[in-house]
MARTOR-475446 format. One line per 5 residues: number of its first residue (from 0); their letters; for each residue y, z, x of C-alpha. Coordinates in steps of 0.5 Angstrom, whole numbers, plus 500, padded with zeros to 3 digits. Example, Ala and Ser with C-alpha at 12.3 -4.5 7.8 and 13.67 -1.06 7.14 Angstrom:
! MARTOR-475446
0> as> 491 516 525; 498 514 527;
This chain:
! MARTOR-475446
0> mltrr> 379 568 564; 374 568 559; 369 562 559; 369 558 553; 362 561 551;
5> qllqs> 365 568 552; 371 566 548; 367 563 542; 362 569 542; 368 574 542;
10> ttvma> 371 570 536; 365 570 532; 364 577 533; 371 579 531; 371 574 525;
15> lgsql> 364 577 523; 367 584 524; 373 582 519; 368 579 514; 365 585 514;
20> aqerv> 371 589 513; 373 585 507; 367 585 504; 367 593 504; 374 593 501;
25> lqtaq> 372 588 496; 366 592 494; 369 598 494; 374 595 489; 369 593 485;
30> aqanp> 365 599 484; 372 603 482; 373 598 477; 366 598 474; 363 606 475;
35> ikita> 356 605 473; 350 608 475; 343 607 476; 339 611 471; 332 608 473;
40> vkvfp> 328 604 478; 321 602 475; 315 598 477; 311 593 474; 304 591 477;
45> lktql> 302 585 474; 295 582 474; 292 576 471; 285 573 471; 285 565 473;
50> krafg> 282 560 469; 279 557 475; 278 560 482; 283 557 488; 286 559 494;
55> vsisq> 287 557 501; 283 555 508; 282 563 509; 281 565 502; 274 568 502;
60> pldrt> 272 567 497; 277 563 493; 281 568 489; 279 569 481; 285 573 480;
65> rrall> 293 573 481; 298 579 482; 305 580 483; 310 586 483; 316 586 479;
70> vkiet> 322 591 479; 327 593 474; 333 597 475; 337 600 469; 344 603 469;
75> dagid> 348 607 464; 352 601 462; 346 598 459; 345 592 464; 339 591 468;
80> gwget> 337 587 474; 330 584 476; 326 583 483; 320 581 485; 315 582 491;
85> fpilc> 308 582 493; 303 588 491; 301 589 498; 303 594 504; 305 600 500;
90> argai> 310 596 497; 309 600 490; 309 607 493; 315 605 497; 319 603 491;
95> tyqig> 316 609 486; 317 615 491; 322 613 496; 327 608 494; 327 609 487;
100> pvlig> 329 617 487; 335 616 492; 338 610 488; 338 614 481; 346 616 480;
105> enpma> 348 610 485; 353 605 483; 350 598 484; 356 595 485; 357 599 492;
110> yrqvm> 352 594 495; 352 596 502; 352 603 501; 346 602 496; 342 598 501;
115> kkawg> 343 602 507; 340 608 503; 334 603 501; 333 601 508; 333 608 511;
120> rvfsn> 328 611 506; 322 606 508; 322 605 515; 323 598 514; 318 596 508;
125> alavg> 322 590 507; 317 588 501; 320 594 497; 327 593 499; 327 585 498;
130> aveta> 325 587 490; 330 592 490; 335 588 493; 334 582 488; 335 587 482;
135> indir> 341 590 485; 344 583 486; 342 581 479; 346 587 476; 352 586 480;
140> gkvlk> 352 578 478; 351 581 471; 357 586 471; 362 581 474; 359 575 469;
145> qpvse> 358 571 475; 351 568 478; 349 571 485; 351 565 489; 358 567 488;
150> lfggr> 357 574 491; 355 571 497; 361 566 498; 360 561 493; 355 555 492;
155> vrdrv> 355 549 496; 350 545 491; 349 546 484; 342 543 485; 336 543 490;
160> payas> 331 538 492; 324 541 491; 317 540 494; 311 542 490; 307 547 493;
165> tmnyl> 300 544 491; 294 541 493; 290 548 494; 282 549 494; 280 549 487;
170> egitp> 273 551 485; 268 546 483; 272 540 486; 272 537 493; 279 536 496;
175> eelyp> 277 529 497; 277 528 489; 283 533 488; 288 532 493; 290 525 492;
180> rqaae> 290 525 484; 294 531 484; 299 528 489; 300 522 485; 301 527 479;
185> kvaqg> 306 531 482; 310 524 484; 310 522 477; 313 528 475; 319 527 479;
190> fkalk> 317 530 486; 319 527 492; 316 532 497; 309 535 497; 305 540 501;
195> mrlgr> 298 541 502; 293 546 504; 289 545 510; 284 548 515; 278 550 510;
200> ysvrr> 274 544 513; 273 540 520; 279 537 523; 275 530 522; 274 531 515;
205> etkia> 281 533 513; 284 528 517; 281 523 512; 284 527 506; 291 527 509;
210> aavre> 290 520 510; 288 519 503; 294 523 500; 299 519 504; 296 512 501;
215> avgdq> 296 515 494; 303 517 494; 306 511 499; 311 512 505; 317 514 501;
220> ihlma> 314 521 499; 315 527 504; 309 530 506; 308 537 509; 301 541 511;
225> dgnaa> 300 549 511; 294 551 515; 295 558 513; 293 561 520; 286 558 520;
230> ysmkg> 286 554 527; 285 556 534; 290 552 539; 286 546 540; 284 545 532;
235> aldmg> 292 546 531; 294 541 536; 288 536 534; 290 537 526; 298 536 528;
240> qalae> 297 530 532; 293 527 526; 299 529 521; 304 526 526; 301 519 526;
245> ldfef> 301 520 518; 308 521 518; 308 528 515; 314 532 516; 312 539 518;
250> weepl> 306 543 520; 306 550 517; 303 556 520; 296 553 523; 295 559 528;
255> pqapd> 294 567 526; 301 570 524; 299 577 527; 300 579 532; 308 577 532;
260> yagye> 306 569 532; 303 569 538; 302 563 542; 307 559 537; 312 557 542;
265> rlrak> 306 554 546; 304 550 540; 311 548 539; 312 545 546; 305 541 545;
270> lnlpl> 306 538 538; 310 532 536; 312 534 529; 316 540 527; 312 547 527;
275> aggev> 314 551 521; 313 559 520; 316 566 519; 314 567 512; 312 574 513;
280> ladrv> 318 576 517; 320 583 516; 328 582 517; 333 580 522; 330 583 528;
285> aakrl> 324 580 527; 327 573 526; 331 574 532; 325 576 537; 322 569 534;
290> ldrgc> 328 565 535; 329 567 542; 322 565 544; 323 558 541; 317 559 536;
295> fdiiq> 319 554 530; 323 548 529; 323 551 521; 324 558 519; 321 560 513;
300> pdigl> 323 567 511; 322 570 504; 327 574 500; 321 578 497; 318 579 504;
305> cggig> 324 580 509; 329 584 505; 332 580 500; 337 575 499; 343 578 504;
310> ellfi> 337 579 509; 335 571 508; 342 569 509; 343 573 515; 337 570 518;
315> aelaa> 339 563 516; 345 564 520; 341 566 526; 337 560 526; 343 555 525;
320> lsavq> 345 558 532; 339 556 535; 339 549 531; 333 551 527; 333 549 520;
325> tvphc> 331 554 514; 327 553 509; 325 559 505; 318 561 503; 317 562 495;
330> wggai> 310 563 492; 311 567 486; 314 567 479; 320 566 476; 324 572 478;
335> liagt> 323 570 486; 324 562 484; 331 564 481; 333 569 487; 331 563 492;
340> lqtls> 335 558 488; 341 562 488; 340 563 496; 339 556 497; 345 554 493;
345> vmadp> 349 558 498; 346 556 505; 350 551 509; 348 544 510; 345 543 517;
350> twghp> 350 539 520; 358 537 519; 356 530 517; 352 528 511; 345 531 512;
355> tdvpr> 339 528 508; 335 534 510; 339 540 506; 335 546 504; 329 545 500;
360> lelde> 326 550 494; 318 551 495; 316 550 488; 309 553 487; 305 549 482;
365> senpw> 299 553 482; 297 557 476; 302 563 475; 304 565 468; 310 569 470;
370> rteit> 313 563 473; 312 560 466; 311 565 461; 316 571 462; 323 568 462;
375> disfq> 327 563 458; 327 558 464; 321 554 466; 323 551 473; 322 544 473;
380> vdksg> 324 538 477; 328 532 474; 326 525 476; 330 525 482; 326 531 485;
385> hvpvp> 331 537 484; 331 543 481; 338 546 478; 341 552 480; 341 557 474;
390> sgpgl> 349 558 472; 348 564 468; 350 571 470; 346 575 476; 340 571 477;
395> gitvd> 341 566 471; 335 568 467; 333 573 462; 326 577 463; 322 578 457;
400> eqavr> 320 585 458; 314 585 453; 312 579 456; 312 582 463; 308 588 460;
405> rfman> 302 584 457; 300 582 464; 301 589 467; 295 592 471; 293 599 472;
């Protein structure tokens, strides 16, 4: 006799196997109906000089430049796709010299086959794979004349609540002056949720700053804080206690992330507000290890860091099995935002009822020209604090390559 748990597990495995088999059949049919080939995989390293230096708690000194890495995949059908990641951990070289060459001649509609080759060439360089996977999905959606969300089962929401990723440390102005004013400005724009950076100064000083922000926006606005790995255990606990008393929604990554988010399960057990983290997760394997340890109440994979849209959705399903909410990390330009919106539109609600804590979009509000100057869509919240999910084919945006080239670095 099977126990109820064993029956559910076996049923889940069978259902997953059936789903994968159906996906393979569908992708094979799509590839046969659309026999297109990849002809080029191009990388665009971007750099801009900031008008004013800014950064987080551990930015020593504050950043005066900003960088990104874009990927463009071209096909013989004249249809191309775009992806975005971060120019670190040899992502540029992995795409240029490893992934790109093996994808030439492949049919991007054969998604699983193409992604198997991409992962296999780089020993799990998830940053490189994430950009490529996003671009592949952009192409698939354009070929099928569907948004990317339709490639992953169809959207459950057409707009997504967003929180302003704002209140960074800014050169020439104290956070006491900047944070309350900036918070009030973002609320006036329509945001119902805001996140601030903490950890550069003492807990006592920054507790007063957080309190001033709460007073500036009132008790109906959701507030979050990111420690950016600046704290020891005691500091993280003390600041977390202060944030809980101010009714903050979560406390993000206050301890160092490496190695392997050490100490996060102990911190979570002592905190009385949700602990968020996981933005540097490389893939589902890393996510499962941290979920099994009980490190987070909220997990934050990033499509540009964890291997792409498909990998993030897999991680979200894993997290749901542990009653952990997924709120993706998204600190980048328009391509990353568009891909994250398509992903969020597909993610399931956290409960079967009428949940109010549906997945949110992190919308970076700091200076970033490739969020505002390289595509036809400039992502803005409406008065209810939501951002619409692009409905056009692929990612739903049009990238201006000439604009991209204006920001190219060596």
